[in-house]
N, C-alpha and C positions, 0 to 999 in steps of 0.2 A: 330401310336404313335409318337408325336413330343418330342424331347429331346433338352435340353440346357446345355451348360456350363457356369457356371457363376461364378464370383469370389466377395466376399465381403470383406470389411476391417472395422472392428470394432474399439471401442473406444480404447482398449489396442494394438492396431496395430497388432492384430492377423488376419491372411489371411484364409478364410474358402474357399474350391473349391467344388461346387456343380455340378456335372456332372453327365450324363447318367441318370438322373432321369425324369419320366414324369412330363408333365406340372403341374399336380395337385399336386406333391409332392412339386415342385418347389414354387409353389403358397402357399400351406402350411407353408413352411418354411419361405417364406416371411411375412406370417401374424404374425408368432411367432416372427421374426426378428423386425417388425415395433413396435409390442407390446413391446418388450424389451425396444426399444428406448424411448416408453413414460415414461418407468421408470428409465432410466439413464438420459434421458433429452436432450443427443445429441449423435451423432456419431461419431467416429474420423475423422479428417479432417487433412489432410497434410498440415501443416503450413510451409511457405517458410520463414525460419530463416536466415537473412543474416549471413554468418560466414568467418572468417579470419583464417589464421594458428594460431594466438594468442589465438583467442576464440576457435576454435576447439581442440587445445592442451589442453588449462585451463579446457574444458569441460571433456575431456577424462581422465585428470589427476586426477580432484577434484569429478566429480559426484559419483564416489562409494564411496568415504570417506562422501561426504555430505549427501548421501542417507543413510549410516549407522548412523550418527549423527541425521538425523531426525527419522529413525526407533526407536533409543533410546527413542525418545519422542513421539512413535506412530504417526509419521508423515511421509510423503513420499516427495521424489524430484518430482517436477511437479505439485504438488498441488497448488491451486491458493493462491497467496501471497498478503502481504499488507505490504506497507513500512512506517514508521515513522522517521522525522527527527528532531532533536533537536539542535539549534544553539550553545545556551549558554553550553551545556552539551557535545557537540561535538560528538553526537552519531547519528548512524544510526540503526534503527531496523528492523528485517524482520520477520514479522507473518506470519503463515501457517495456511491455512484452515483446520478444522478438525471438521466434521459435520457441525452444525450450526454457530460455532464459530471460532476463531482464536487464535492459540497458538503462544505465543513468542518462536522462534527458536533460534535467535542469535541477539546480539548487537555488531554493529562495531564501532571502533573508527573513527571519521572523522580527517583526517590529517588537512586540512585545509578548512575553507570557508573565503569570503571576506566581508568587509562591517561589519557594526552596526547590532544590534539588531532592526528589521523593515523591512518592505517589500521592494522590488526593486520597484522604481519608473519610471526609465527612462533609455535609452539606455546609457552606460559609467560612470553610478553612482557608479559601483563597488559593489554593493550590492548583495548578495543572497537573492532569493525570500523566501516568506513565503505565505502559503495558501494551497489549495486543487488542486492537480493534478494528471494526468493520463498518464500512460506508455505503449505504445502498440508497436507491431513488428517494425512499421515504425521508431519508437524513437532509435532503436538500431544501434550502431556504432562500429562494430568489427574493422574498420580500423583507429580508432581514432588516430590523434598524442599524446593523452594523454592515451596510451595504451589500454584501453577499455572505451566505454562510453556509457550512454543512456540518451536522452533528456528529460526533466522533462515536457515539454510541456508549458512552460512561453512564452508568455503570455495567461492566459485561458480566460473563459468569463468574470470573476470579473475583471480581471487586464485589459483587453480591454475597460471594461463599465467604469472604472476609468482612462482611457487615459494613463496607464502605458505602457511603450515601451520597447524594448530590446527583446533579443531572444537568442538561442543556449545556454540555460542553462542548464548544464549536472551534472550528478554524474560520475566523471571519475577517472582514475589513476593519476600517476605522483606527487601527492602531490603538485599541483600548482594551484592557483584559482584566477578568475576574474569573480565573480557572481557564480561560479559554487560550488558544493560541492566535493572536491578533496580527494581520498584516497590514501594509499599506494598500489602499483601494486598488492601485493598478497592479498590484502583485495578487491581490485574491481575485480578481478578474480573470488573469492567466489561470491560475489554479483551479478556478471554478469552471472555467470553460473547458479545461482539458477532463475533468471529473465528469462533466456533463457528457461530453462527445463519448467517453468510454461506457458510461452507464445506457446512452442513447443507443451505443452499438451492440449492447446485450449484456455487458460484465453485470452479473447481479449483484455482486458485493466485492469491493475493493479494500484489501488489507492496508491499515495505518499503524504502523509500530512506533511507538514513543520511548524514547529512550532518555537518560539523565543527561549523558554524554555518549562519545564514540567509545564503545565498550572494548578498549585495549586493555591487557593486562597491565600496562603502565597505569592507565586511569584508574583501574580497579585500586590498585596499591597506593595511587595518592590519596584516593577515599576510603582507605580501610578503617578508618575510625567511626564512619556513618554507620549508624544502627540499620541502614538499609542494604548493607553489604549482603546479606542472603537473598533479599528481593532480588537485588541486581545482579546475582551470580544466575539466578533464575532468568532474567531478561537477556544475560549476556547468552546464554543458551541458544535463545530464538535469533540473536544477533548474529552469532557463529553460522549458525544454519543458513541463514540468509547467505552469507558470505561463500560458504562450501558450496551449495546449491545453485546461487545467483537466481534464486527464485523462492518467494514465500511460502513458508511451510503451511500446513493445517495445522491451526491451534486449538488444543483442546486443554481441558483443566482435568488433571489426575492428581488425588493425594495431595490437594490444596495448592498445587504448584502447576504453572504452564509446562504443557507437553507438546511436541513438535514431531509431525509426521509427514510424508512424503513417499511416493513413489517413483521420484525423479531420481536420476544417477547424480553421484557425487562428482561434479565437475571441476571444483576448485577445491584446494583444501592440503593439509600436510601429507595425506597419504598418496597424493600425485605427485610424481616429479615434475620439474619446471618445465620439461619438452611436454611432457602429456599435458599439463595445465595451460602453458601460455600460447595460446592460438592467435590471438589477435593483440595489438597494442593494448587496447582496453581491457582486454582479458588477462595481458600479462601483468598489469597494474593490480588488478584485483587478487591475482594468484600470488603474487609478491607478499600482499597483505597477509595470506594464509601461511606461505612457507618460509618466511623469513624468520629467523629466531625472535621470540617473543619475550615478554618479561613475566611469563608466568610462574617461573621458577622464584623470581625476586618476590611476586605477588604471594606465592606459597609460603615463602620463609618468613614474611612480614605477618601473615595470618598466623603461623606458628607460634611466633614471637609473641603475639597479642594473646593467644591461648593461653600460654605459659604465665604471662603477667596477670590474666584473670585468675588462674588456679593459685597463684601467690596471695591475692587480697584476701 
């Protein structure tokens, strides 16, 4: 009889030692193990996260507190996350995945960003970017001169298509910015720890959506004279997409514009009645944003009038 000693590491980083069993028993165990992976979707993989003394100390100090805060919302540290940034409001939101949707965990105040409302166009213009970006392990810089930082991934495919230049645009600490989104050090430590935990747990890329403001039709109407209105209308499609699905879409570039795709069901939106959409207090609030009358008509009237004025010139 042939026997083996084998070690398996599962998703939750729990190690099982199978030893002194006949080959038939081990094959039986392997069959069950592989079947379980078909339900979990993936096995735990050791992720090589870069860490410094600062990032390690922040993680050890903040992880227990953050886990408790997340548990209070039926969330867990290490689950996939999604980040939204709003320039005008100086806010950075972290959303955490729960089942098919994402729940808002916390909103952080941005200490400083540079430039005006509108996208970054070229190296040295001092503008912070707007658009749809992703952050992976390689974007982390725990040795940053700005306490801690992660790279937003500018320029992305859309930026390169439109000949936009520049780089090294970050979310970081030290409250000083030239094209970046700067946080106070204690805030970047929390944000960085949450990002670290999700990437360590296996999230390959976390989406970061950056908007000039909260993209309601009222806000669009207030900024209707901006030259960036066509670009912002495209951004608004992605903004509305998330509100309707409560999950970030897959973002591609088609016909020189952002395009948005998903196989997820539409859970919140004007196509659903309030009874169907409002399942919990938090979901009720989100659903109301989509169902209540908007200023889309007002915006359309302003745009129509603006078009007529242009033709009269």
